[in-house]
Gaussian input, Z-matrix of N, CA and C with variables (Angstrom, degrees):
# hf/3-21g

backbone

0 1
 N
 C     1     B1
 C     2     B2     1     A1
 N     3     B3     2     A2     1     D1
 C     4     B4     3     A3     2     D2
 C     5     B5     4     A4     3     D3
 N     6     B6     5     A5     4     D4
 C     7     B7     6     A6     5     D5
 C     8     B8     7     A7     6     D6
 N     9     B9     8     A8     7     D7
 C    10    B10     9     A9     8     D8
 C    11    B11    10    A10     9     D9
 N    12    B12    11    A11    10    D10
 C    13    B13    12    A12    11    D11
 C    14    B14    13    A13    12    D12
 N    15    B15    14    A14    13    D13
 C    16    B16    15    A15    14    D14
 C    17    B17    16    A16    15    D15
 N    18    B18    17    A17    16    D16
 C    19    B19    18    A18    17    D17
 C    20    B20    19    A19    18    D18
 N    21    B21    20    A20    19    D19
 C    22    B22    21    A21    20    D20
 C    23    B23    22    A22    21    D21
 N    24    B24    23    A23    22    D22
 C    25    B25    24    A24    23    D23
 C    26    B26    25    A25    24    D24
 N    27    B27    26    A26    25    D25
 C    28    B28    27    A27    26    D26
 C    29    B29    28    A28    27    D27
 N    30    B30    29    A29    28    D28
 C    31    B31    30    A30    29    D29
 C    32    B32    31    A31    30    D30
 N    33    B33    32    A32    31    D31
 C    34    B34    33    A33    32    D32
 C    35    B35    34    A34    33    D33
 N    36    B36    35    A35    34    D34
 C    37    B37    36    A36    35    D35
 C    38    B38    37    A37    36    D36
 N    39    B39    38    A38    37    D37
 C    40    B40    39    A39    38    D38
 C    41    B41    40    A40    39    D39
 N    42    B42    41    A41    40    D40
 C    43    B43    42    A42    41    D41
 C    44    B44    43    A43    42    D42
 N    45    B45    44    A44    43    D43
 C    46    B46    45    A45    44    D44
 C    47    B47    46    A46    45    D45
 N    48    B48    47    A47    46    D46
 C    49    B49    48    A48    47    D47
 C    50    B50    49    A49    48    D48
 N    51    B51    50    A50    49    D49
 C    52    B52    51    A51    50    D50
 C    53    B53    52    A52    51    D51
 N    54    B54    53    A53    52    D52
 C    55    B55    54    A54    53    D53
 C    56    B56    55    A55    54    D54
 N    57    B57    56    A56    55    D55
 C    58    B58    57    A57    56    D56
 C    59    B59    58    A58    57    D57
 N    60    B60    59    A59    58    D58
 C    61    B61    60    A60    59    D59
 C    62    B62    61    A61    60    D60
 N    63    B63    62    A62    61    D61
 C    64    B64    63    A63    62    D62
 C    65    B65    64    A64    63    D63
 N    66    B66    65    A65    64    D64
 C    67    B67    66    A66    65    D65
 C    68    B68    67    A67    66    D66
 N    69    B69    68    A68    67    D67
 C    70    B70    69    A69    68    D68
 C    71    B71    70    A70    69    D69
 N    72    B72    71    A71    70    D70
 C    73    B73    72    A72    71    D71
 C    74    B74    73    A73    72    D72
 N    75    B75    74    A74    73    D73
 C    76    B76    75    A75    74    D74
 C    77    B77    76    A76    75    D75
 N    78    B78    77    A77    76    D76
 C    79    B79    78    A78    77    D77
 C    80    B80    79    A79    78    D78
 N    81    B81    80    A80    79    D79
 C    82    B82    81    A81    80    D80
 C    83    B83    82    A82    81    D81
 N    84    B84    83    A83    82    D82
 C    85    B85    84    A84    83    D83
 C    86    B86    85    A85    84    D84
 N    87    B87    86    A86    85    D85
 C    88    B88    87    A87    86    D86
 C    89    B89    88    A88    87    D87
 N    90    B90    89    A89    88    D88
 C    91    B91    90    A90    89    D89
 C    92    B92    91    A91    90    D90
 N    93    B93    92    A92    91    D91
 C    94    B94    93    A93    92    D92
 C    95    B95    94    A94    93    D93
 N    96    B96    95    A95    94    D94
 C    97    B97    96    A96    95    D95
 C    98    B98    97    A97    96    D96
 N    99    B99    98    A98    97    D97
 C   100   B100    99    A99    98    D98
 C   101   B101   100   A100    99    D99
 N   102   B102   101   A101   100   D100
 C   103   B103   102   A102   101   D101
 C   104   B104   103   A103   102   D102
 N   105   B105   104   A104   103   D103
 C   106   B106   105   A105   104   D104
 C   107   B107   106   A106   105   D105
 N   108   B108   107   A107   106   D106
 C   109   B109   108   A108   107   D107
 C   110   B110   109   A109   108   D108
 N   111   B111   110   A110   109   D109
 C   112   B112   111   A111   110   D110
 C   113   B113   112   A112   111   D111
 N   114   B114   113   A113   112   D112
 C   115   B115   114   A114   113   D113
 C   116   B116   115   A115   114   D114
 N   117   B117   116   A116   115   D115
 C   118   B118   117   A117   116   D116
 C   119   B119   118   A118   117   D117
 N   120   B120   119   A119   118   D118
 C   121   B121   120   A120   119   D119
 C   122   B122   121   A121   120   D120
 N   123   B123   122   A122   121   D121
 C   124   B124   123   A123   122   D122
 C   125   B125   124   A124   123   D123
 N   126   B126   125   A125   124   D124
 C   127   B127   126   A126   125   D125
 C   128   B128   127   A127   126   D126
 N   129   B129   128   A128   127   D127
 C   130   B130   129   A129   128   D128
 C   131   B131   130   A130   129   D129
 N   132   B132   131   A131   130   D130
 C   133   B133   132   A132   131   D131
 C   134   B134   133   A133   132   D132
 N   135   B135   134   A134   133   D133
 C   136   B136   135   A135   134   D134
 C   137   B137   136   A136   135   D135
 N   138   B138   137   A137   136   D136
 C   139   B139   138   A138   137   D137
 C   140   B140   139   A139   138   D138
 N   141   B141   140   A140   139   D139
 C   142   B142   141   A141   140   D140
 C   143   B143   142   A142   141   D141
 N   144   B144   143   A143   142   D142
 C   145   B145   144   A144   143   D143
 C   146   B146   145   A145   144   D144
 N   147   B147   146   A146   145   D145
 C   148   B148   147   A147   146   D146
 C   149   B149   148   A148   147   D147
 N   150   B150   149   A149   148   D148
 C   151   B151   150   A150   149   D149
 C   152   B152   151   A151   150   D150
 N   153   B153   152   A152   151   D151
 C   154   B154   153   A153   152   D152
 C   155   B155   154   A154   153   D153
 N   156   B156   155   A155   154   D154
 C   157   B157   156   A156   155   D155
 C   158   B158   157   A157   156   D156
 N   159   B159   158   A158   157   D157
 C   160   B160   159   A159   158   D158
 C   161   B161   160   A160   159   D159
 N   162   B162   161   A161   160   D160
 C   163   B163   162   A162   161   D161
 C   164   B164   163   A163   162   D162
 N   165   B165   164   A164   163   D163
 C   166   B166   165   A165   164   D164
 C   167   B167   166   A166   165   D165
 N   168   B168   167   A167   166   D166
 C   169   B169   168   A168   167   D167
 C   170   B170   169   A169   168   D168
 N   171   B171   170   A170   169   D169
 C   172   B172   171   A171   170   D170
 C   173   B173   172   A172   171   D171
 N   174   B174   173   A173   172   D172
 C   175   B175   174   A174   173   D173
 C   176   B176   175   A175   174   D174
 N   177   B177   176   A176   175   D175
 C   178   B178   177   A177   176   D176
 C   179   B179   178   A178   177   D177
 N   180   B180   179   A179   178   D178
 C   181   B181   180   A180   179   D179
 C   182   B182   181   A181   180   D180
 N   183   B183   182   A182   181   D181
 C   184   B184   183   A183   182   D182
 C   185   B185   184   A184   183   D183
 N   186   B186   185   A185   184   D184
 C   187   B187   186   A186   185   D185
 C   188   B188   187   A187   186   D186
 N   189   B189   188   A188   187   D187
 C   190   B190   189   A189   188   D188
 C   191   B191   190   A190   189   D189
 N   192   B192   191   A191   190   D190
 C   193   B193   192   A192   191   D191
 C   194   B194   193   A193   192   D192
 N   195   B195   194   A194   193   D193
 C   196   B196   195   A195   194   D194
 C   197   B197   196   A196   195   D195
 N   198   B198   197   A197   196   D196
 C   199   B199   198   A198   197   D197
 C   200   B200   199   A199   198   D198
 N   201   B201   200   A200   199   D199
 C   202   B202   201   A201   200   D200
 C   203   B203   202   A202   201   D201
 N   204   B204   203   A203   202   D202
 C   205   B205   204   A204   203   D203
 C   206   B206   205   A205   204   D204
 N   207   B207   206   A206   205   D205
 C   208   B208   207   A207   206   D206
 C   209   B209   208   A208   207   D207
 N   210   B210   209   A209   208   D208
 C   211   B211   210   A210   209   D209
 C   212   B212   211   A211   210   D210
 N   213   B213   212   A212   211   D211
 C   214   B214   213   A213   212   D212
 C   215   B215   214   A214   213   D213
 N   216   B216   215   A215   214   D214
 C   217   B217   216   A216   215   D215
 C   218   B218   217   A217   216   D216
 N   219   B219   218   A218   217   D217
 C   220   B220   219   A219   218   D218
 C   221   B221   220   A220   219   D219
 N   222   B222   221   A221   220   D220
 C   223   B223   222   A222   221   D221
 C   224   B224   223   A223   222   D222
 N   225   B225   224   A224   223   D223
 C   226   B226   225   A225   224   D224
 C   227   B227   226   A226   225   D225
 N   228   B228   227   A227   226   D226
 C   229   B229   228   A228   227   D227
 C   230   B230   229   A229   228   D228
 N   231   B231   230   A230   229   D229
 C   232   B232   231   A231   230   D230
 C   233   B233   232   A232   231   D231
 N   234   B234   233   A233   232   D232
 C   235   B235   234   A234   233   D233
 C   236   B236   235   A235   234   D234
 N   237   B237   236   A236   235   D235
 C   238   B238   237   A237   236   D236
 C   239   B239   238   A238   237   D237
 N   240   B240   239   A239   238   D238
 C   241   B241   240   A240   239   D239
 C   242   B242   241   A241   240   D240
 N   243   B243   242   A242   241   D241
 C   244   B244   243   A243   242   D242
 C   245   B245   244   A244   243   D243
 N   246   B246   245   A245   244   D244
 C   247   B247   246   A246   245   D245
 C   248   B248   247   A247   246   D246
 N   249   B249   248   A248   247   D247
 C   250   B250   249   A249   248   D248
 C   251   B251   250   A250   249   D249
 N   252   B252   251   A251   250   D250
 C   253   B253   252   A252   251   D251
 C   254   B254   253   A253   252   D252
 N   255   B255   254   A254   253   D253
 C   256   B256   255   A255   254   D254
 C   257   B257   256   A256   255   D255
 N   258   B258   257   A257   256   D256
 C   259   B259   258   A258   257   D257
 C   260   B260   259   A259   258   D258
 N   261   B261   260   A260   259   D259
 C   262   B262   261   A261   260   D260
 C   263   B263   262   A262   261   D261
 N   264   B264   263   A263   262   D262
 C   265   B265   264   A264   263   D263
 C   266   B266   265   A265   264   D264
 N   267   B267   266   A266   265   D265
 C   268   B268   267   A267   266   D266
 C   269   B269   268   A268   267   D267
 N   270   B270   269   A269   268   D268
 C   271   B271   270   A270   269   D269
 C   272   B272   271   A271   270   D270
 N   273   B273   272   A272   271   D271
 C   274   B274   273   A273   272   D272
 C   275   B275   274   A274   273   D273
 N   276   B276   275   A275   274   D274
 C   277   B277   276   A276   275   D275
 C   278   B278   277   A277   276   D276
 N   279   B279   278   A278   277   D277
 C   280   B280   279   A279   278   D278
 C   281   B281   280   A280   279   D279
 N   282   B282   281   A281   280   D280
 C   283   B283   282   A282   281   D281
 C   284   B284   283   A283   282   D282

   B1=1.3739
   B2=1.6620
   B3=1.3651
   B4=1.4691
   B5=1.4822
   B6=1.3349
   B7=1.2611
   B8=1.6024
   B9=1.3420
   B10=1.4127
   B11=1.4520
   B12=1.3265
   B13=1.5084
   B14=1.5007
   B15=1.3984
   B16=1.3443
   B17=1.5926
   B18=1.3542
   B19=1.4300
   B20=1.5042
   B21=1.3494
   B22=1.4752
   B23=1.6100
   B24=1.2500
   B25=1.5498
   B26=1.4661
   B27=1.2705
   B28=1.4522
   B29=1.3861
   B30=1.3647
   B31=1.5157
   B32=1.5618
   B33=1.3905
   B34=1.4530
   B35=1.5691
   B36=1.1639
   B37=1.4279
   B38=1.5502
   B39=1.3557
   B40=1.4638
   B41=1.5203
   B42=1.3206
   B43=1.4428
   B44=1.6725
   B45=1.3064
   B46=1.4807
   B47=1.6163
   B48=1.2458
   B49=1.6265
   B50=1.3984
   B51=1.4176
   B52=1.4481
   B53=1.5224
   B54=1.3409
   B55=1.5065
   B56=1.3366
   B57=1.4049
   B58=1.5409
   B59=1.4847
   B60=1.2861
   B61=1.4772
   B62=1.5238
   B63=1.3815
   B64=1.4416
   B65=1.4387
   B66=1.3360
   B67=1.4096
   B68=1.5684
   B69=1.3100
   B70=1.3985
   B71=1.5193
   B72=1.3414
   B73=1.4876
   B74=1.4196
   B75=1.3885
   B76=1.4035
   B77=1.5418
   B78=1.3915
   B79=1.5857
   B80=1.5655
   B81=1.2871
   B82=1.4122
   B83=1.5919
   B84=1.2700
   B85=1.5182
   B86=1.5278
   B87=1.3555
   B88=1.5137
   B89=1.5222
   B90=1.2371
   B91=1.6377
   B92=1.5975
   B93=1.2845
   B94=1.5454
   B95=1.5354
   B96=1.3239
   B97=1.3678
   B98=1.6492
   B99=1.2376
   B100=1.3957
   B101=1.6379
   B102=1.4640
   B103=1.4365
   B104=1.5639
   B105=1.3440
   B106=1.4469
   B107=1.5750
   B108=1.3437
   B109=1.6370
   B110=1.4717
   B111=1.2957
   B112=1.5302
   B113=1.6347
   B114=1.2122
   B115=1.6767
   B116=1.5604
   B117=1.3191
   B118=1.3965
   B119=1.5849
   B120=1.2474
   B121=1.4448
   B122=1.5973
   B123=1.3251
   B124=1.3357
   B125=1.5514
   B126=1.3704
   B127=1.4072
   B128=1.4299
   B129=1.3049
   B130=1.4987
   B131=1.4769
   B132=1.2949
   B133=1.5124
   B134=1.4765
   B135=1.4219
   B136=1.5073
   B137=1.6184
   B138=1.1691
   B139=1.4679
   B140=1.4771
   B141=1.2470
   B142=1.5844
   B143=1.4129
   B144=1.3258
   B145=1.5607
   B146=1.4440
   B147=1.3688
   B148=1.3234
   B149=1.5943
   B150=1.2394
   B151=1.5367
   B152=1.6145
   B153=1.2386
   B154=1.3899
   B155=1.6828
   B156=1.3929
   B157=1.3401
   B158=1.6406
   B159=1.3165
   B160=1.5333
   B161=1.5100
   B162=1.2683
   B163=1.6653
   B164=1.3591
   B165=1.1812
   B166=1.4880
   B167=1.6012
   B168=1.3176
   B169=1.3715
   B170=1.5146
   B171=1.2850
   B172=1.4637
   B173=1.4215
   B174=1.4214
   B175=1.5223
   B176=1.6176
   B177=1.3738
   B178=1.4589
   B179=1.6128
   B180=1.4784
   B181=1.4148
   B182=1.6200
   B183=1.3296
   B184=1.5004
   B185=1.6099
   B186=1.3314
   B187=1.3674
   B188=1.4775
   B189=1.3127
   B190=1.4800
   B191=1.5193
   B192=1.3494
   B193=1.5198
   B194=1.6130
   B195=1.2666
   B196=1.6295
   B197=1.4337
   B198=1.3867
   B199=1.4808
   B200=1.5035
   B201=1.2727
   B202=1.5089
   B203=1.4774
   B204=1.4759
   B205=1.5285
   B206=1.4736
   B207=1.2263
   B208=1.5810
   B209=1.5246
   B210=1.3062
   B211=1.5312
   B212=1.4570
   B213=1.2298
   B214=1.4613
   B215=1.5270
   B216=1.3937
   B217=1.4216
   B218=1.4880
   B219=1.2633
   B220=1.5914
   B221=1.4640
   B222=1.3014
   B223=1.4705
   B224=1.5636
   B225=1.2116
   B226=1.4981
   B227=1.5509
   B228=1.3023
   B229=1.5391
   B230=1.4914
   B231=1.2676
   B232=1.4450
   B233=1.4896
   B234=1.2035
   B235=1.5711
   B236=1.5473
   B237=1.3708
   B238=1.5599
   B239=1.4314
   B240=1.4658
   B241=1.5271
   B242=1.4146
   B243=1.2808
   B244=1.4724
   B245=1.6578
   B246=1.3629
   B247=1.6003
   B248=1.5089
   B249=1.3125
   B250=1.4760
   B251=1.5065
   B252=1.3243
   B253=1.5049
   B254=1.4992
   B255=1.4334
   B256=1.5702
   B257=1.5257
   B258=1.2789
   B259=1.5860
   B260=1.6692
   B261=1.3779
   B262=1.4269
   B263=1.6473
   B264=1.2591
   B265=1.4363
   B266=1.5745
   B267=1.2554
   B268=1.4471
   B269=1.4732
   B270=1.2823
   B271=1.5182
   B272=1.6063
   B273=1.3835
   B274=1.3254
   B275=1.5709
   B276=1.4127
   B277=1.4532
   B278=1.3590
   B279=1.3176
   B280=1.4684
   B281=1.5232
   B282=1.3815
   B283=1.4787
   B284=1.4747
   A1=105.66
   A2=106.18
   A3=110.06
   A4=108.34
   A5=119.84
   A6=129.29
   A7=115.02
   A8=113.10
   A9=117.94
   A10=112.84
   A11=122.07
   A12=124.69
   A13=107.10
   A14=117.76
   A15=117.93
   A16=116.33
   A17=113.67
   A18=120.47
   A19=107.48
   A20=120.24
   A21=125.56
   A22=108.03
   A23=117.80
   A24=121.56
   A25=109.35
   A26=118.93
   A27=114.26
   A28=115.67
   A29=115.49
   A30=123.05
   A31=110.97
   A32=113.43
   A33=114.96
   A34=110.60
   A35=125.32
   A36=123.59
   A37=113.44
   A38=114.84
   A39=119.39
   A40=106.63
   A41=126.20
   A42=130.09
   A43=105.64
   A44=113.49
   A45=117.70
   A46=109.12
   A47=109.86
   A48=112.54
   A49=110.18
   A50=120.09
   A51=116.20
   A52=112.81
   A53=118.20
   A54=116.63
   A55=119.48
   A56=113.26
   A57=118.16
   A58=109.67
   A59=117.91
   A60=118.28
   A61=119.15
   A62=111.04
   A63=118.34
   A64=110.27
   A65=123.71
   A66=123.94
   A67=111.33
   A68=118.70
   A69=119.87
   A70=114.31
   A71=112.17
   A72=120.26
   A73=114.18
   A74=118.59
   A75=118.18
   A76=112.38
   A77=116.35
   A78=111.10
   A79=106.86
   A80=122.16
   A81=115.68
   A82=112.90
   A83=114.84
   A84=124.30
   A85=105.84
   A86=114.81
   A87=113.87
   A88=112.65
   A89=108.93
   A90=116.51
   A91=107.22
   A92=114.76
   A93=115.91
   A94=112.98
   A95=117.08
   A96=123.18
   A97=107.11
   A98=115.24
   A99=120.25
   A100=112.62
   A101=104.83
   A102=110.37
   A103=112.38
   A104=117.24
   A105=119.18
   A106=110.11
   A107=112.75
   A108=115.56
   A109=109.38
   A110=115.30
   A111=119.67
   A112=106.72
   A113=103.15
   A114=113.54
   A115=105.48
   A116=125.82
   A117=125.46
   A118=109.21
   A119=111.78
   A120=116.22
   A121=111.97
   A122=118.20
   A123=125.48
   A124=109.30
   A125=121.29
   A126=119.83
   A127=115.54
   A128=113.10
   A129=125.62
   A130=105.75
   A131=123.90
   A132=123.41
   A133=108.86
   A134=119.80
   A135=124.18
   A136=104.34
   A137=124.64
   A138=124.60
   A139=107.68
   A140=121.21
   A141=115.88
   A142=110.16
   A143=125.64
   A144=121.14
   A145=109.49
   A146=127.39
   A147=125.50
   A148=111.02
   A149=108.32
   A150=118.32
   A151=109.06
   A152=116.32
   A153=126.93
   A154=106.49
   A155=114.74
   A156=116.57
   A157=112.13
   A158=109.81
   A159=116.00
   A160=114.84
   A161=108.47
   A162=115.80
   A163=108.56
   A164=122.64
   A165=123.23
   A166=110.38
   A167=118.50
   A168=126.85
   A169=108.77
   A170=116.85
   A171=118.17
   A172=115.65
   A173=116.12
   A174=116.36
   A175=109.83
   A176=114.21
   A177=114.23
   A178=107.02
   A179=113.94
   A180=119.03
   A181=111.07
   A182=113.53
   A183=119.10
   A184=107.11
   A185=114.81
   A186=116.54
   A187=116.98
   A188=115.98
   A189=125.33
   A190=112.81
   A191=116.22
   A192=118.75
   A193=108.01
   A194=115.91
   A195=121.24
   A196=103.02
   A197=116.29
   A198=117.43
   A199=107.91
   A200=124.32
   A201=120.38
   A202=111.65
   A203=110.91
   A204=109.17
   A205=112.80
   A206=119.92
   A207=120.80
   A208=109.47
   A209=116.21
   A210=117.43
   A211=115.38
   A212=120.23
   A213=118.99
   A214=113.10
   A215=118.98
   A216=112.91
   A217=111.70
   A218=119.63
   A219=120.84
   A220=106.93
   A221=120.55
   A222=128.45
   A223=104.50
   A224=120.39
   A225=128.69
   A226=109.32
   A227=114.09
   A228=119.30
   A229=113.96
   A230=114.47
   A231=120.16
   A232=110.11
   A233=118.16
   A234=122.72
   A235=107.58
   A236=111.76
   A237=113.49
   A238=111.80
   A239=113.41
   A240=113.44
   A241=107.26
   A242=125.33
   A243=127.55
   A244=102.27
   A245=107.88
   A246=111.49
   A247=104.43
   A248=122.34
   A249=125.74
   A250=112.02
   A251=118.97
   A252=119.81
   A253=110.73
   A254=108.81
   A255=112.04
   A256=115.39
   A257=109.78
   A258=111.47
   A259=105.07
   A260=115.08
   A261=117.87
   A262=108.64
   A263=115.74
   A264=119.28
   A265=109.96
   A266=121.32
   A267=119.95
   A268=116.69
   A269=115.93
   A270=126.65
   A271=104.28
   A272=116.29
   A273=119.59
   A274=118.48
   A275=111.18
   A276=126.24
   A277=113.32
   A278=116.48
   A279=125.30
   A280=112.34
   A281=115.82
   A282=122.61
   A283=117.14
   D1=128.97
   D2=179.67
   D3=-79.39
   D4=165.56
   D5=178.41
   D6=-58.52
   D7=-46.38
   D8=179.25
   D9=-63.75
   D10=-35.87
   D11=177.17
   D12=-67.07
   D13=-44.80
   D14=179.45
   D15=-59.42
   D16=-35.28
   D17=-177.75
   D18=-73.37
   D19=-37.29
   D20=173.56
   D21=-62.05
   D22=-48.28
   D23=178.84
   D24=-60.37
   D25=-47.09
   D26=-176.61
   D27=-73.30
   D28=-29.21
   D29=170.55
   D30=-56.27
   D31=-55.77
   D32=-179.43
   D33=-63.76
   D34=-35.82
   D35=178.87
   D36=-70.65
   D37=-31.50
   D38=171.87
   D39=-65.86
   D40=-42.87
   D41=-177.99
   D42=-60.63
   D43=-48.74
   D44=-176.48
   D45=-61.55
   D46=-49.63
   D47=-178.35
   D48=-65.82
   D49=-39.16
   D50=179.32
   D51=-72.42
   D52=-35.60
   D53=170.11
   D54=-56.18
   D55=-40.16
   D56=-178.57
   D57=-60.37
   D58=-47.41
   D59=171.99
   D60=-49.13
   D61=-46.84
   D62=-172.73
   D63=-85.13
   D64=-21.04
   D65=-177.14
   D66=-106.17
   D67=-4.30
   D68=171.48
   D69=-115.79
   D70=-55.01
   D71=-176.50
   D72=-64.22
   D73=-53.79
   D74=-175.02
   D75=-70.36
   D76=-44.78
   D77=177.35
   D78=-59.73
   D79=-33.90
   D80=-177.30
   D81=-58.57
   D82=-35.77
   D83=-178.85
   D84=-73.66
   D85=-38.88
   D86=176.51
   D87=-60.71
   D88=-45.12
   D89=-179.43
   D90=-62.50
   D91=-43.93
   D92=177.19
   D93=-55.91
   D94=-42.82
   D95=-177.51
   D96=-69.40
   D97=-51.14
   D98=-174.88
   D99=-54.54
   D100=-47.48
   D101=-179.84
   D102=-62.68
   D103=-51.66
   D104=-170.84
   D105=-83.38
   D106=-11.09
   D107=-173.44
   D108=49.26
   D109=41.88
   D110=177.38
   D111=-149.82
   D112=150.38
   D113=179.35
   D114=-105.25
   D115=10.75
   D116=175.02
   D117=-58.61
   D118=134.61
   D119=173.17
   D120=82.96
   D121=-1.80
   D122=178.83
   D123=-96.28
   D124=125.48
   D125=175.18
   D126=-85.16
   D127=100.64
   D128=-174.25
   D129=-61.37
   D130=-43.11
   D131=-172.85
   D132=-68.21
   D133=-38.78
   D134=179.16
   D135=-61.02
   D136=-48.06
   D137=-172.69
   D138=-76.72
   D139=-30.41
   D140=176.27
   D141=-77.37
   D142=-34.34
   D143=174.13
   D144=-78.03
   D145=-23.55
   D146=176.20
   D147=-70.47
   D148=-42.21
   D149=175.97
   D150=-57.52
   D151=-54.02
   D152=-178.40
   D153=-56.38
   D154=-48.30
   D155=179.99
   D156=-59.66
   D157=-49.29
   D158=176.95
   D159=-50.65
   D160=-47.47
   D161=174.02
   D162=-55.23
   D163=-55.48
   D164=-165.57
   D165=-73.74
   D166=-30.39
   D167=173.39
   D168=-68.14
   D169=-40.95
   D170=177.16
   D171=-66.65
   D172=-39.53
   D173=175.97
   D174=-68.64
   D175=-33.29
   D176=-177.68
   D177=-65.05
   D178=-41.83
   D179=-179.23
   D180=-60.59
   D181=-41.97
   D182=176.78
   D183=-57.94
   D184=-49.76
   D185=-176.33
   D186=-64.07
   D187=-34.33
   D188=173.96
   D189=-82.05
   D190=-9.00
   D191=-174.63
   D192=59.11
   D193=37.99
   D194=176.22
   D195=-100.63
   D196=104.36
   D197=-178.23
   D198=-78.62
   D199=-21.57
   D200=173.89
   D201=-58.52
   D202=-48.26
   D203=176.64
   D204=-69.46
   D205=-38.91
   D206=-178.83
   D207=-57.69
   D208=-47.65
   D209=177.66
   D210=-68.58
   D211=-39.45
   D212=-178.19
   D213=-80.46
   D214=-32.71
   D215=178.10
   D216=-96.28
   D217=-15.16
   D218=173.30
   D219=-64.28
   D220=-51.21
   D221=178.16
   D222=-47.85
   D223=-52.76
   D224=-178.93
   D225=-55.16
   D226=-46.80
   D227=177.25
   D228=-62.45
   D229=-36.83
   D230=179.20
   D231=-73.12
   D232=-52.76
   D233=-178.74
   D234=-64.26
   D235=-42.70
   D236=-179.96
   D237=-59.66
   D238=-38.78
   D239=-177.57
   D240=-67.06
   D241=-38.12
   D242=-170.41
   D243=-66.31
   D244=-44.58
   D245=-177.34
   D246=-58.66
   D247=-55.16
   D248=-174.84
   D249=-60.19
   D250=-26.07
   D251=170.81
   D252=-61.45
   D253=-50.69
   D254=179.43
   D255=-65.33
   D256=-31.59
   D257=-179.57
   D258=-65.78
   D259=-44.29
   D260=-173.47
   D261=-74.83
   D262=-32.34
   D263=177.80
   D264=-68.91
   D265=-45.62
   D266=-178.78
   D267=-89.97
   D268=-17.93
   D269=173.64
   D270=-70.28
   D271=-37.80
   D272=177.88
   D273=-60.13
   D274=-39.86
   D275=175.64
   D276=-47.95
   D277=-44.35
   D278=-170.50
   D279=-66.78
   D280=-37.61
   D281=-176.87
   D282=-71.17

């Protein structure tokens, strides 16, 4: 297997694994918050730091013109932003 094929394979696997987290794990948390209308049991600091990390990685990928990074991390920024909106919305109701 040549190096270029290996790079493409690992890049594709990276996207798949990254999408699994962002399309299964985060939406599950969003549903939990929407159903319960509560942020109890949700680690706000984890999702805030994750969101910041996704945004910074996306910007880095754009600067490097690395579309694997942009696609993987950009989706995280989008879904993470939605999750933070619901954390903010339902966290406000408690106060």
